[in-house]
SEMIMI-657018 format. One record per residue: x, y, z of N, C-alpha, C, O in turn. Coordinates in pm, whole numbers, padded with zeros to 5 digits, always signed. Layout:
REM residues N
XYZXYZXYZXYZ ...
END
This chain:
REM residues 261
-04656-03426-00212-04519-03488-00161-04489-03425-00022-04507-03306+00002 -04443-03513+00066-04413-03464+00203-04279-03389+00202-04208-03389+00101 -04247-03329+00306-04124-03262+00317-04005-03358+00319-03899-03328+00264 -04025-03480+00384-03917-03571+00383-03890-03630+00250-03774-03656+00217 -04001-03653+00165-03970-03698+00032-03900-03586-00040-03808-03616-00116 -03933-03468-00027-03873-03368-00101-03710-03355-00065-03622-03330-00147 -03694-03378+00072-03555-03373+00108-03473-03486+00054-03359-03468+00010 -03532-03600+00059-03461-03713-00005-03430-03702-00162-03327-03741-00217 -03531-03647-00218-03516-03626-00365-03409-03517-00396-03341-03523-00499 -03397-03419-00304-03295-03322-00329-03165-03374-00300-03070-03332-00365 -03147-03465-00206-03016-03533-00161-02959-03603-00283-02838-03599-00305 -03050-03672-00369-03005-03764-00454-02999-03688-00601-02961-03743-00704 -03037-03571-00591-03020-03498-00712-02881-03448-00764-02801-03415-00676 -02845-03440-00885-02707-03418-00928-02669-03273-00877-02756-03187-00859 -02543-03253-00856-02495-03133-00796-02514-03018-00912-02494-03042-01031 -02553-02901-00866-02570-02787-00947-02436-02743-00988-02345-02728-00907 -02426-02723-01113-02291-02651-01167-02283-02508-01129-02367-02423-01158 -02173-02488-01060-02158-02337-01007-02101-02257-01129-02025-02306-01213 -02146-02128-01128-02092-02049-01231-01942-01994-01208-01874-01961-01305 -01895-01985-01085-01769-01943-01058-01698-02044-00962-01706-02024-00840 -01631-02149-01011-01571-02248-00933-01443-02191-00868-01369-02111-00926 -01423-02238-00742-01310-02191-00668-01182-02191-00743-01145-02291-00805 -01107-02069-00738-00989-02056-00817-00895-01982-00730-00934-01937-00622 -00763-01966-00775-00652-01907-00712-00620-01784-00798-00605-01791-00920 -00612-01669-00725-00562-01532-00784-00438-01485-00740-00407-01506-00623 -00360-01423-00815-00243-01361-00792-00243-01208-00816-00279-01167-00926 -00207-01128-00727-00206-00975-00762-00068-00932-00750+00002-00949-00650 -00029-00868-00870+00105-00794-00867+00067-00647-00871-00010-00601-00954 +00131-00572-00768+00100-00438-00741-00005-00420-00643-00093-00335-00658 +00002-00501-00538-00108-00495-00428-00099-00374-00333-00186-00349-00250 +00010-00302-00352+00044-00177-00266-00045-00059-00334-00113-00075-00436 -00034+00053-00266-00120+00169-00330-00260+00162-00312-00311+00060-00267 -00325+00262-00344-00479+00267-00319-00554+00169-00409-00649+00102-00367 -00510+00162-00535-00572+00070-00639-00543-00076-00609-00632-00160-00595 -00417-00103-00600-00367-00240-00571-00428-00294-00446-00467-00411-00443 -00436-00216-00345-00487-00260-00207-00636-00292-00232-00691-00386-00174 -00703-00209-00321-00854-00237-00345-00872-00366-00424-00968-00438-00394 -00796-00401-00516-00811-00515-00594-00795-00633-00488-00882-00719-00476 -00684-00630-00415-00654-00733-00319-00777-00761-00224-00833-00870-00209 -00804-00653-00168-00916-00674-00065-01058-00729-00127-01127-00813-00069 -01090-00672-00248-01202-00723-00317-01185-00869-00354-01279-00945-00335 -01072-00912-00406-01043-01042-00446-01044-01129-00315-01069-01249-00332 -01023-01090-00199-01029-01166-00073-01173-01170-00026-01221-01270+00026 -01243-01052-00046-01378-01050+00019-01489-01118-00080-01569-01201-00037 -01488-01085-00193-01606-01127-00281-01556-01183-00413-01634-01191-00508 -01428-01222-00424-01385-01277-00562-01410-01415-00587-01381-01461-00697 -01466-01495-00485-01485-01617-00513-01359-01718-00537-01365-01828-00591 -01261-01665-00491-01128-01747-00508-01104-01816-00388-01135-01765-00280 -01043-01948-00399-01009-02039-00280-00878-01977-00228-00858-01986-00107 -00795-01921-00299-00674-01846-00230-00642-01728-00317-00655-01729-00439 -00597-01624-00245-00549-01508-00309-00412-01472-00271-00382-01455-00153 -00330-01461-00368-00188-01443-00344-00145-01305-00390-00216-01243-00469 -00040-01259-00346+00019-01129-00371+00171-01133-00381+00233-01200-00298 +00232-01071-00473+00371-01072-00497+00434-00978-00402+00407-00858-00410 +00515-01021-00315+00585-00935-00200+00721-00915-00226+00787-00994-00293 +00772-00801-00171+00919-00785-00169+00991-00805-00051+01113-00794-00042 +00913-00835+00044+00973-00858+00175+00886-00969+00249+00767-00981+00223 +00948-01048+00337+00868-01158+00402+00741-01085+00473+00745-00973+00524 +00638-01163+00468+00512-01115+00526+00450-01236+00591+00456-01348+00539 +00385-01207+00719+00307-01312+00784+00162-01294+00757+00105-01195+00803 +00104-01374+00693-00046-01358+00644-00138-01371+00770-00125-01462+00851 -00230-01274+00778-00333-01282+00883-00456-01343+00847-00541-01363+00933 -00476-01376+00719-00596-01444+00675-00547-01583+00613-00441-01597+00552 -00642-01685+00639-00611-01821+00577-00604-01811+00426-00522-01877+00363 -00689-01728+00368-00695-01748+00218-00605-01650+00150-00610-01631+00028 -00519-01586+00232-00417-01506+00179-00276-01565+00180-00238-01619+00283 -00193-01557+00068-00062-01615+00064+00026-01524-00006+00009-01494-00125 +00129-01475+00071+00238-01402+00003+00327-01489-00101+00354-01605-00072 +00370-01436-00213+00453-01507-00304+00570-01415-00339+00554-01299-00377 +00682-01471-00326+00809-01381-00359+00847-01398-00507+00806-01490-00579 +00928-01301-00543+00962-01304-00684+01040-01429-00739+01039-01465-00857 +01104-01486-00642+01184-01603-00688+01095-01715-00726+01127-01794-00815 +00971-01724-00653+00884-01838-00682+00830-01808-00829+00802-01903-00902 +00815-01688-00869+00771-01660-01004+00884-01672-01104+00857-01720-01214 +00989-01639-01079+01095-01667-01173+01133-01806-01194+01186-01837-01301 +01108-01901-01096+01122-02047-01118+01011-02105-01201+01009-02224-01233 +00920-02019-01234+00804-02079-01309+00729-02187-01234+00676-02279-01296 +00724-02179-01118+00638-02276-01037+00495-02240-01068+00463-02125-01099 +00410-02340-01060+00261-02309-01079+00211-02225-00953+00240-02259-00838 +00141-02125-00977+00110-02037-00887-00051-02027-00876-00120-02084-00790 -00099-01941-00981-00246-01921-00987-00293-01934-01128-00214-01938-01222 -00412-01939-01141-00485-01939-01274-00527-01814-01327-00550-01800-01447 -00540-01719-01241-00584-01569-01266-00494-01485-01206-00452-01506-01092 -00456-01379-01283-00366-01278-01216-00407-01147-01264-00465-01127-01370 -00369-01050-01168-00384-00916-01187-00256-00837-01199-00172-00851-01110 -00234-00760-01293-00119-00667-01285-00164-00521-01270-00213-00458-01364 -00146-00470-01151-00194-00338-01129-00096-00232-01128-00001-00234-01049 -00115-00135-01220-00026-00015-01225-00076+00099-01146-00179+00157-01180 -00007+00135-01040-00065+00237-00943+00035+00330-00912+00155+00309-00932 -00015+00441-00861+00079+00557-00823+00132+00515-00693+00069+00447-00612 +00257+00561-00679+00332+00522-00553+00285+00613-00433+00265+00733-00455 +00268+00562-00313+00212+00626-00208+00339+00630-00097+00430+00547-00090 +00322+00739-00019+00439+00738+00089+00370+00762+00228+00431+00815+00321 +00248+00722+00237+00178+00741+00359+00219+00649+00472+00213+00684+00590 +00264+00526+00430+00310+00428+00537+00393+00321+00474+00408+00320+00352 +00446+00236+00547+00561+00127+00502+00480+00024+00447+00544-00068+00394 +00348+00014+00445+00267-00114+00395+00296-00141+00263+00329-00254+00229 +00289-00040+00175+00309-00057+00045+00442-00102-00007+00455-00162-00114 +00542-00070+00077+00671-00114+00051+00698-00268+00050+00790-00318-00013 +00610-00339+00125+00610-00491+00133+00564-00548+00004+00588-00667-00017 +00502-00480-00083+00460-00544-00207+00534-00498-00326+00573-00381-00334 +00554-00583-00417+00633-00548-00536+00549-00454-00623+00433-00485-00653 +00600-00349-00662+00530-00239-00754+00571-00250-00889+00683-00210-00921 +00489-00303-00978+00536-00319-01124+00527-00187-01198+00446-00100-01168 +00611-00177-01292+00623-00053-01361+00573-00082-01511+00590-00194-01560 +00517+00013-01577+00458-00018-01714+00565-00079-01799+00526-00170-01872 +00690-00045-01804+00787-00091-01897+00825-00250-01868+00890-00320-01945 +00773-00290-01748+00795-00431-01718+00698-00520-01750+00711-00640-01723 +00575-00463-01818+00464-00556-01844+00492-00665-01935+00430-00770-01911 +00579-00663-02044+00587-00792-02117+00657-00900-02042+00621-01018-02042 +00768-00848-01972+00852-00943-01888+00756-01020-01780+00749-01143-01772 +00689-00934-01704+00586-00994-01607+00497-01089-01654+00480-01200-01604 +00430-01034-01771+00341-01129-01838+00390-01265-01883+00321-01366-01877 +00513-01260-01928+00580-01378-01972+00605-01474-01857+00582-01594-01870 +00646-01426-01756+00660-01497-01640+00538-01563-01572+00544-01671-01515 +00433-01493-01583+00303-01538-01535+00247-01649-01626+00191-01749-01581 +00265-01625-01752+00215-01740-01861+00317-01860-01836+00272-01974-01840 +00431-01842-01814+00507-01963-01797+00475-02039-01651+00496-02158-01629 +00431-01960-01575+00395-02016-01449+00252-02066-01436+00204-02095-01326 +00181-02075-01555+00041-02136-01556-00078-02057-01550-00193-02099-01551 -00036-01928-01544-00159-01831-01547-00227-01833-01673-00163-01817-01777 -00372-01855-01675-00434-01863-01799-00518-01730-01821-00554-01702-01935 -00548-01655-01724-00626-01533-01723-00559-01414-01668-00531-01410-01548 -00533-01325-01740-00466-01201-01692-00546-01078-01715-00607-01059-01820 -00545-00995-01613-00625-00864-01621-00505-00760-01585-00436-00772-01484 -00490-00657-01682-00394-00558-01658-00484-00427-01632-00558-00373-01714 -00464-00393-01518-00542-00266-01467-00461-00139-01481-00360-00122-01414 -00502-00053-01564-00415+00066-01579-00487+00189-01574-00567+00220-01662 -00461+00270-01460-00523+00390-01435-00428+00514-01489-00469+00630-01491 -00303+00477-01528-00206+00590-01551-00226+00645-01688-00226+00577-01790 -00245+00784-01680-00251+00863-01820-00329+00811-01925-00293+00828-02042 -00443+00741-01893-00534+00679-01989-00618+00791-02058-00659+00773-02173 -00645+00906-01991-00741+00995-02051-00664+01065-02162-00726+01124-02251 -00529+01062-02160-00456+01141-02280-00453+01041-02411-00412+01079-02520 -00492+00937-02392-00467+00834-02518-00578+00874-02628-00689+00915-02594 -00545+00860-02749-00642+00885-02856-00755+00780-02828-00736+00678-02762 -00879+00816-02888-01003+00736-02882-00978+00592-02912-01005+00498-02837 -00919+00582-03039-00890+00462-03107-00802+00361-03013-00827+00240-03008 -00705+00416-02947-00611+00344-02865-00677+00324-02719-00623+00243-02643 -00792+00392-02678-00843+00355-02561-00927+00219-02576-00965+00157-02477 -00951+00180-02700-01039+00061-02728-00953-00052-02791-00999-00164-02812 -00831-00018-02818-00742-00115-02882-00610-00133-02804-00602-00082-02692 -00511-00197-02852-00382-00208-02792-00293-00075-02810-00254-00037-02921 -00270-00019-02708-00217+00121-02703-00055+00119-02731+00006+00223-02756 +00001+00005-02726+00153+00000-02737+00196-00135-02781+00128-00238-02777 +00319-00123-02823+00387-00253-02871+00399-00348-02761+00391-00469-02785 +00416-00306-02649+00427-00384-02521+00300-00462-02500+00302-00581-02471 +00192-00393-02515+00059-00461-02489+00028-00573-02610-00036-00677-02595 +00082-00533-02718+00069-00637-02835+00168-00752-02817+00149-00861-02872 +00273-00728-02739+00352-00845-02709+00293-00936-02606+00305-01058-02616 +00229-00877-02507+00153-00958-02407+00032-01041-02473+00004-01156-02441 -00030-00970-02562-00138-01043-02635-00084-01162-02722-00149-01266-02736 +00031-01142-02777+00103-01258-02840+00136-01377-02750+00187-01479-02797 +00111-01365-02630+00161-01481-02548+00052-01585-02534+00067-01694-02478 -00068-01538-02594-00191-01638-02600-00235-01687-02471-00242-01807-02449 -00266-01594-02380-00347-01618-02257-00478-01674-02310-00509-01655-02428 -00561-01748-02220-00688-01789-02252-00777-01670-02248-00859-01652-02337 -00764-01585-02145-00823-01442-02146-00724-01355-02106-00636-01382-02024 -00742-01222-02179-00650-01129-02149-00737-01008-02163-00803-00981-02264 -00732-00926-02038-00816-00804-02035-00726-00678-02003-00641-00680-01914 -00749-00580-02073-00678-00459-02040-00793-00343-01998-00868-00284-02077 -00786-00328-01861-00887-00229-01794-00852-00099-01793-00768-00071-01708 -00896+00005-01875-00862+00134-01877-00966+00221-01807-01086+00224-01836 -00902+00298-01704-00990+00371-01625-00984+00526-01657-00873+00575-01673 -01090+00600-01666-01061+00743-01672-00986+00815-01573-00991+00777-01456 -00915+00916-01606-00833+00971-01499-00808+01130-01530-00785+01175-01642 -00816+01201-01421-00802+01353-01435-00666+01384-01464-00580+01319-01405 -00629+01482-01553-00495+01523-01572-00429+01570-01431-00493+01622-01340 -00298+01543-01431-00219+01573-01312-00205+01726-01299-00189+01795-01399 -00212+01776-01181-00199+01925-01152-00044+01956-01180+00054+01885-01155 -00050+02087-01242+00084+02142-01285+00108+02274-01206+00024+02364-01197 +00230+02275-01151+00266+02404-01077+00318+02502-01169+00417+02471-01236 +00264+02620-01183+00300+02709-01264+00407+02806-01206+00400+02839-01088 +00504+02849-01285+00616+02927-01230+00578+03090-01241+00622+03171-01159 +00500+03124-01340+00468+03263-01353+00314+03297-01328+00229+03210-01311 +00290+03423-01327+00146+03461-01296+00055+03432-01425-00062+03396-01412 +00114+03450-01550+00038+03425-01663+00009+03272-01680-00098+03229-01722 +00107+03200-01646+00092+03061-01651-00016+02989-01558-00082+02890-01589 -00021+03064-01431-00119+03032-01339-00254+03056-01397-00343+02971-01388 -00271+03174-01460-00402+03205-01512-00440+03118-01620-00558+03084-01631 -00341+03073-01711-00371+02994-01823-00413+02848-01766-00503+02786-01823 -00351+02798-01661-00383+02673-01600-00520+02678-01531-00597+02582-01529 -00549+02809-01471-00681+02817-01415-00804+02808-01510-00909+02749-01484 -00771+02880-01634-00868+02874-01742-00899+02728-01783-01013+02681-01789 -00773+02655-01812-00785+02509-01857-00851+02427-01747-00914+02326-01778 -00840+02462-01631-00901+02387-01523-01041+02408-01520-01107+02313-01478 -01108+02523-01560-01246+02550-01574-01293+02468-01684-01403+02414-01674 -01219+02454-01789-01268+02378-01910-01278+02233-01872-01365+02164-01924 -01186+02178-01774-01202+02039-01740-01322+02007-01664-01347+01889-01640 -01399+02102-01624-01525+02085-01554-01633+02042-01650-01733+01983-01610 -01611+02072-01779-01712+02037-01882-01680+01912-01936-01741+01880-02038 -01590+01826-01886-01554+01687-01926-01691+01612-01920-01766+01642-01827 -01733+01515-02013-01838+01438-01998-01833+01345-01872-01724+01305-01833 -01950+01311-01809-01946+01220-01689-01870+01099-01705-01793+01058-01618 -01895+01029-01841-01833+00908-01864-01680+00916-01875-01617+00810-01877 -01619+01029-01882-01481+01045-01894-01416+01087-01764-01294+01098-01759 -01492+01111-01658-01451+01147-01530-01396+01041-01449-01443+00927-01458 -01294+01070-01365-01202+00964-01308-01307+00874-01203-01409+00921-01152 -01261+00746-01185-01334+00662-01108-01255+00633-00976-01133+00621-00986 -01310+00621-00864-01230+00592-00739-01171+00464-00747-01222+00374-00814 -01047+00446-00671-00972+00315-00683-01057+00218-00633-01050+00111-00693 -01150+00226-00522-01210+00110-00465-01332+00067-00570-01370-00050-00575 -01381+00155-00641-01478+00111-00751-01409+00038-00867-01458-00064-00917 -01298+00090-00908-01225+00021-01015-01170-00121-00971-01169-00216-01049 -01128-00128-00851-01082-00254-00797-01198-00356-00795-01186-00468-00843 -01301-00313-00742-01428-00405-00748-01460-00439-00875-01478-00559-00898 -01472-00355-00969-01504-00396-01101-01405-00505-01165-01441-00612-01215 -01276-00460-01156-01173-00562-01194-01195-00705-01146-01184-00799-01224 -01230-00723-01009-01255-00844-00955-01374-00909-01017-01371-01027-01051 -01483-00828-01033-01604-00901-01090-01579-00942-01237-01630-01044-01282 -01501-00863-01310-01467-00927-01446-01376-01056-01441-01379-01144-01527 -01294-01054-01330-01212-01181-01320-01306-01298-01277-01288-01408-01329 -01397-01280-01192-01488-01391-01149-01559-01435-01274-01566-01556-01295 -01612-01350-01361-01699-01410-01469-01619-01441-01603-01684-01470-01704 -01496-01436-01606-01407-01453-01720-01421-01601-01769-01436-01616-01891 -01418-01704-01694-01435-01848-01731-01567-01869-01807-01577-01968-01879 -01671-01778-01795-01783-01805-01874-01792-01731-01987-01902-01733-02044 -01700-01661-02038-01697-01570-02153-01610-01630-02259-01530-01722-02238 -01630-01573-02372-01540-01619-02482-01406-01588-02459-01380-01481-02404 -01313-01666-02493-01158-01646-02474-01109-01549-02577-01161-01535-02687 -00994-01478-02528-00929-01388-02637-00888-01269-02554-00887-01267-02430 -00849-01161-02641-00793-01037-02587-00884-00944-02602-00938-00931-02711 -00918-00859-02491-01014-00751-02501-00966-00628-02402-00893-00638-02304 -01025-00516-02452-00986-00391-02390-01113-00330-02326-01205-00293-02399 -01121-00318-02188-01240-00251-02136-01220-00099-02138-01130-00046-02073 -01310-00027-02217-01289+00111-02238-01327+00192-02107-01400+00146-02019 -01269+00321-02104-01298+00392-01978-01450+00421-01949-01488+00438-01833 -01538+00426-02056-01677+00454-02039-01746+00338-01973-01843+00362-01901 -01704+00216-01990-01759+00097-01937-01729+00097-01785-01815+00069-01702 -01603+00130-01753-01547+00135-01615-01635+00235-01540-01677+00208-01427 -01661+00348-01600-01726+00457-01539-01874+00401-01512-01922+00411-01399 -01939+00346-01607-02071+00294-01593-02082+00189-01486-02184+00182-01417 -01984+00108-01471-01988-00002-01355-01982+00069-01227-02048+00026-01132 -01904+00182-01214-01890+00244-01081-02018+00318-01038-02032+00358-00922 -02116+00334-01136-02249+00404-01106-02355+00298-01061-02460+00342-01015 -02339+00175-01069-02432+00080-01028-02393-00052-00985-02302-00063-00903 -02458-00166-01038-02403-00298-00990-02301-00333-01089-02331-00358-01206 -02179-00336-01045-02049-00373-01128-02063-00506-01173-02020-00534-01285 -02122-00599-01097-02121-00734-01139-02216-00753-01265-02179-00828-01356 -02327-00691-01271-02416-00689-01381-02355-00630-01517-02369-00685-01626 -02283-00507-01494-02206-00453-01600-02093-00551-01651-02067-00564-01771 -02034-00610-01561-01914-00699-01598-01976-00828-01684-01926-00868-01789 -02085-00883-01626-02146-00991-01698-02197-00951-01850-02179-01018-01952 -02255-00843-01842-02324-00792-01975-02199-00761-02078-02201-00793-02197 -02104-00704-02022-01988-00654-02131-01922-00779-02168-01901-00802-02287 -01886-00864-02077-01822-00991-02129-01908-01079-02225-01860-01141-02320 -02042-01079-02190-02131-01160-02292-02167-01078-02411-02243-01126-02496 -02114-00949-02425-02142-00866-02537-02302-00832-02545-02360-00820-02653 -02362-00817-02430-02493-00777-02423-02498-00629-02396-02398-00567-02362 -02624-00570-02412-02652-00444-02381-02626-00400-02229-02688-00457-02139 -02542-00306-02202-02520-00267-02067-02644-00222-01989-02738-00166-02044 -02639-00248-01863-02758-00198-01782-02739-00043-01762-02627+00009-01761 -02857+00028-01745-02856+00166-01737-02780+00202-01617-02788+00129-01518 -02705+00314-01616-02626+00362-01509-02714+00420-01408-02813+00481-01447 -02689+00407-01277-02777+00456-01185-02744+00584-01155-02653+00635-01220 -02814+00667-01046-02783+00793-01040-02632+00826-00990-02563+00747-00926 -02594+00952-01030-02453+00994-01001-02434+00980-00851-02526+01003-00773 -02315+00941-00813-02281+00937-00671-02185+01040-00629-02095+01065-00709 -02189+01104-00522-02107+01204-00472-01972+01144-00453-01960+01041-00386 -01871+01204-00508-01730+01137-00506-01643+01231-00394-01659+01353-00393 -01562+01171-00312-01500+01242-00210-01341+01230-00238-01261+01284-00163 
END
């Protein structure tokens, strides 16, 4: 068959079904290191037609695919996006950029989720790096609080709680004996298994976006992404790990450990 015939045949062939159709994403908590990573990854590789962010002050978008959304729009239950991220991040004081974005607090989770559900959001990812390492093992895999159970009761098509490993916060000791005790405990922390070590914000943000991309192809329901899966995604191809975890397949082998800065 000639190249012309092949070209004509391809032109009349039915369109191939795309795995990730263009969608709209909304990021709550786009400030901070983790929130900005989620926003940047959603804009760069998320496969979304438009990426919105909840802002606390007027903002002139520099990208055609980015749209700021104010709290009033969300409160009026106007249709916004089909996929949303609620990112709980530490507050930064390095610049005024973060102040332009609404910073959600953990106690606001049920209220924010309710507004998103009423505004037409079908897929919600809650990215939680705060104090996860201190949770009991059972709660790392299940719903850790009554607030999370209330969010699950809203009946989103897809609801993911993404839990990331996190190092304990540093404690300032008042006495010499306390400093020695904290130093000893700090040495013991070096023995934490690799899969429980903290993951950089950029890697966690990338993995969360990869999960969101592939959610429409997975079984609906509420799921918790445990810290060890987040760690494994940070060691290799996070898209492969996201697909395998969502499809309940064996996870790909983790790559060589990377140097963290």
